[in-house]
C-alpha positions as YAML, in Angstrom:
chain: A
units: angstrom
residues:
- id: 1
  name: MET
  ca: [62.95, 113.44, 155.85]
- id: 2
  name: ALA
  ca: [63.69, 116.52, 157.93]
- id: 3
  name: GLU
  ca: [61.34, 119.43, 157.43]
- id: 4
  name: LEU
  ca: [62.67, 122.61, 155.87]
- id: 5
  name: SER
  ca: [60.65, 125.51, 154.57]
- id: 6
  name: TRP
  ca: [61.60, 128.93, 153.33]
- id: 7
  name: GLU
  ca: [60.03, 132.23, 152.45]
- id: 8
  name: THR
  ca: [61.53, 134.82, 150.16]
- id: 9
  name: ALA
  ca: [61.24, 138.57, 149.93]
- id: 10
  name: ASP
  ca: [62.75, 140.52, 147.06]
- id: 11
  name: ALA
  ca: [63.54, 144.14, 147.88]
- id: 12
  name: GLY
  ca: [65.05, 145.10, 144.54]
- id: 13
  name: GLU
  ca: [68.74, 145.15, 145.41]
- id: 14
  name: GLU
  ca: [68.31, 142.52, 148.14]
- id: 15
  name: LEU
  ca: [66.99, 138.99, 148.26]
- id: 16
  name: HIS
  ca: [65.93, 137.89, 151.74]
- id: 17
  name: VAL
  ca: [65.43, 134.15, 152.36]
- id: 18
  name: THR
  ca: [64.07, 133.01, 155.73]
- id: 19
  name: LEU
  ca: [64.54, 129.33, 156.51]
- id: 20
  name: THR
  ca: [62.67, 127.31, 159.12]
- id: 21
  name: GLY
  ca: [63.37, 123.75, 160.28]
- id: 22
  name: GLU
  ca: [66.39, 121.55, 159.64]
- id: 23
  name: LEU
  ca: [68.97, 122.11, 156.91]
- id: 24
  name: ASP
  ca: [70.48, 118.71, 156.23]
- id: 25
  name: ILE
  ca: [71.29, 116.08, 153.62]
- id: 26
  name: SER
  ca: [67.62, 115.24, 153.10]
- id: 27
  name: ASN
  ca: [66.72, 118.70, 151.80]
- id: 28
  name: VAL
  ca: [69.91, 120.61, 150.91]
- id: 29
  name: GLU
  ca: [69.82, 119.70, 147.22]
- id: 30
  name: ARG
  ca: [66.22, 120.87, 146.84]
- id: 31
  name: PHE
  ca: [66.91, 124.15, 148.66]
- id: 32
  name: GLU
  ca: [70.19, 124.84, 146.83]
- id: 33
  name: GLN
  ca: [68.44, 124.40, 143.46]
- id: 34
  name: GLU
  ca: [65.79, 126.91, 144.52]
- id: 35
  name: LEU
  ca: [68.40, 129.32, 145.88]
- id: 36
  name: MET
  ca: [70.36, 129.22, 142.61]
- id: 37
  name: GLU
  ca: [67.17, 130.04, 140.71]
- id: 38
  name: LEU
  ca: [66.49, 132.94, 143.08]
- id: 39
  name: GLU
  ca: [70.03, 134.19, 142.48]
- id: 40
  name: GLN
  ca: [69.55, 134.36, 138.69]
- id: 41
  name: PRO
  ca: [68.69, 138.09, 138.67]
- id: 42
  name: ARG
  ca: [71.99, 138.52, 140.58]
- id: 43
  name: PRO
  ca: [70.83, 140.60, 143.53]
- id: 44
  name: PRO
  ca: [73.81, 142.45, 145.03]
- id: 45
  name: LEU
  ca: [72.88, 141.20, 148.51]
- id: 46
  name: VAL
  ca: [71.43, 137.85, 149.58]
- id: 47
  name: VAL
  ca: [70.39, 137.59, 153.23]
- id: 48
  name: LEU
  ca: [69.95, 134.03, 154.50]
- id: 49
  name: ASP
  ca: [68.01, 134.22, 157.76]
- id: 50
  name: LEU
  ca: [68.68, 131.04, 159.75]
- id: 51
  name: ARG
  ca: [67.26, 132.17, 163.10]
- id: 52
  name: ALA
  ca: [64.46, 129.57, 162.90]
- id: 53
  name: VAL
  ca: [66.75, 126.74, 161.80]
- id: 54
  name: ARG
  ca: [67.02, 124.07, 164.52]
- id: 55
  name: PHE
  ca: [69.76, 121.90, 162.97]
- id: 56
  name: ILE
  ca: [72.44, 122.16, 160.28]
- id: 57
  name: ASP
  ca: [74.62, 119.26, 159.17]
- id: 58
  name: SER
  ca: [77.79, 119.35, 157.08]
- id: 59
  name: THR
  ca: [75.83, 119.45, 153.81]
- id: 60
  name: GLY
  ca: [73.96, 122.50, 155.07]
- id: 61
  name: LEU
  ca: [77.25, 124.19, 155.97]
- id: 62
  name: SER
  ca: [78.56, 123.32, 152.51]
- id: 63
  name: LEU
  ca: [75.49, 124.97, 150.96]
- id: 64
  name: LEU
  ca: [76.29, 128.19, 152.84]
- id: 65
  name: LEU
  ca: [79.90, 128.12, 151.64]
- id: 66
  name: ASN
  ca: [78.75, 127.45, 148.07]
- id: 67
  name: ALA
  ca: [76.27, 130.34, 148.15]
- id: 68
  name: ASP
  ca: [78.99, 132.67, 149.39]
- id: 69
  name: ALA
  ca: [81.44, 131.45, 146.72]
- id: 70
  name: ARG
  ca: [78.87, 131.97, 143.94]
- id: 71
  name: ALA
  ca: [78.19, 135.48, 145.19]
- id: 72
  name: ARG
  ca: [81.87, 136.39, 145.38]
- id: 73
  name: ARG
  ca: [82.50, 135.14, 141.83]
- id: 74
  name: GLN
  ca: [79.74, 137.50, 140.66]
- id: 75
  name: SER
  ca: [80.82, 140.47, 142.86]
- id: 76
  name: ARG
  ca: [77.78, 140.01, 145.10]
- id: 77
  name: HIS
  ca: [77.50, 139.50, 148.87]
- id: 78
  name: VAL
  ca: [75.83, 136.98, 151.19]
- id: 79
  name: THR
  ca: [74.95, 137.79, 154.79]
- id: 80
  name: ILE
  ca: [73.90, 134.96, 157.09]
- id: 81
  name: VAL
  ca: [71.70, 135.84, 160.04]
- id: 82
  name: SER
  ca: [72.33, 133.19, 162.67]
- id: 83
  name: GLY
  ca: [70.34, 134.41, 165.66]
- id: 84
  name: SER
  ca: [71.54, 133.00, 168.97]
- id: 85
  name: GLY
  ca: [70.46, 129.37, 168.59]
- id: 86
  name: ALA
  ca: [71.63, 126.28, 166.72]
- id: 87
  name: ALA
  ca: [72.86, 128.08, 163.60]
- id: 88
  name: LYS
  ca: [75.11, 130.38, 165.61]
- id: 89
  name: ARG
  ca: [76.49, 127.52, 167.72]
- id: 90
  name: ILE
  ca: [77.42, 125.30, 164.77]
- id: 91
  name: MET
  ca: [78.94, 128.15, 162.77]
- id: 92
  name: ARG
  ca: [81.02, 129.21, 165.74]
- id: 93
  name: THR
  ca: [82.08, 125.60, 166.42]
- id: 94
  name: VAL
  ca: [83.41, 125.08, 162.89]
- id: 95
  name: ALA
  ca: [84.68, 128.69, 162.60]
- id: 96
  name: LEU
  ca: [82.46, 129.60, 159.66]
- id: 97
  name: ASP
  ca: [81.68, 132.82, 161.49]
- id: 98
  name: GLN
  ca: [85.32, 133.73, 160.80]
- id: 99
  name: ILE
  ca: [85.02, 133.03, 157.06]
- id: 100
  name: LEU
  ca: [81.50, 134.12, 156.17]
- id: 101
  name: ASP
  ca: [79.56, 137.29, 156.97]
- id: 102
  name: VAL
  ca: [77.55, 135.94, 159.92]
- id: 103
  name: GLN
  ca: [75.40, 138.37, 161.90]
- id: 104
  name: THR
  ca: [73.31, 137.65, 164.97]
- id: 105
  name: ASP
  ca: [70.49, 139.95, 163.87]
- id: 106
  name: LEU
  ca: [69.14, 141.27, 160.60]
- id: 107
  name: PRO
  ca: [71.15, 144.11, 159.11]
- id: 108
  name: LYS
  ca: [69.67, 147.45, 160.19]
- id: 109
  name: ARG
  ca: [68.20, 148.16, 156.76]
- id: 110
  name: GLU
  ca: [66.28, 144.84, 157.01]
- id: 111
  name: GLN
  ca: [64.62, 145.64, 160.32]
- id: 112
  name: ALA
  ca: [61.35, 147.42, 159.88]
...
């Protein structure tokens, strides 16, 4: 099983989730369940920080699309922070950076 861990920070109007490791079929279901629970208070902005993610497979990409779709249905927003490594490369390769809000760095309000 690929290792995936995450840390969360709740800043009132924003939920920040930092993932580390590999986002793939072996752990996507567990993480998506947790993410849906974290979304229950319906924060207007969810930031998924993938800068420390080394690998994402198609199920991981599907999770990102699902999170964005849930947010849109509830008039919320998801920002994905890809960094410059694996997450950015795969999202650019499959053109998800054209569909989702993908940023290389944390939004300015997140940098402190």
